[in-house]
N, C-alpha and C positions, 0 to 999 in steps of 0.2 A: 838248646831246648828252652822253650818259654814256659814258665810256670804261671798258672792263673789260679786265682782264688775261686772257690765254689760260690755260685750265686745262691742267695737265700731263696727258698721256695715258699716261704711264708712271710707275711708282713703284719706287723702290729703297730698301730699308731698310739701315741700318748698325747692326751689333752691335759694341759696344765692351766689351772686357774690361779692367777696371782692375786691374792687377797691378804688380809691380816693373817689368815690361817691358810697357807697354800694347799691346794688340793689337786690331785691328778686322777685320771681315769684312763684305762686301757680300752682300746677298741676290740672288736672281735678279731680273731685271727683270720686273715685273708690268705687263701692258698692259690697258688698257680698250678697245682697238681690235681685238682678235683676233676675226675674224668667227665662228669656231666655238666660242670659249671666252672669254667675258667673265670676267675674273679679279677682278671686284669682290668676290665672296664670299671669295676667298682673301685679298684685302687686308683685308677686314673681320675675318677670323679672326686675322690677325697683329695688327691694332690692338686687338682684344679681349684678346689675350695680353699685349700691352704694358700695357694698362690694368690687368690683374690684377696685374702685377708692381709697378706704380706705387702701387697701393692699399695 
């Protein structure tokens, strides 16, 4: 029998500003379970932006 871990159904991003006084902020909570609005496309957009910053 194969055990799998449950997949998270909500995602939150953390933005960190590294300065003399480090600060952070949390994004809105993105959900994959909203019946009328699947936020997968919004999540992918944020991940693409992060990818561009990292390159």
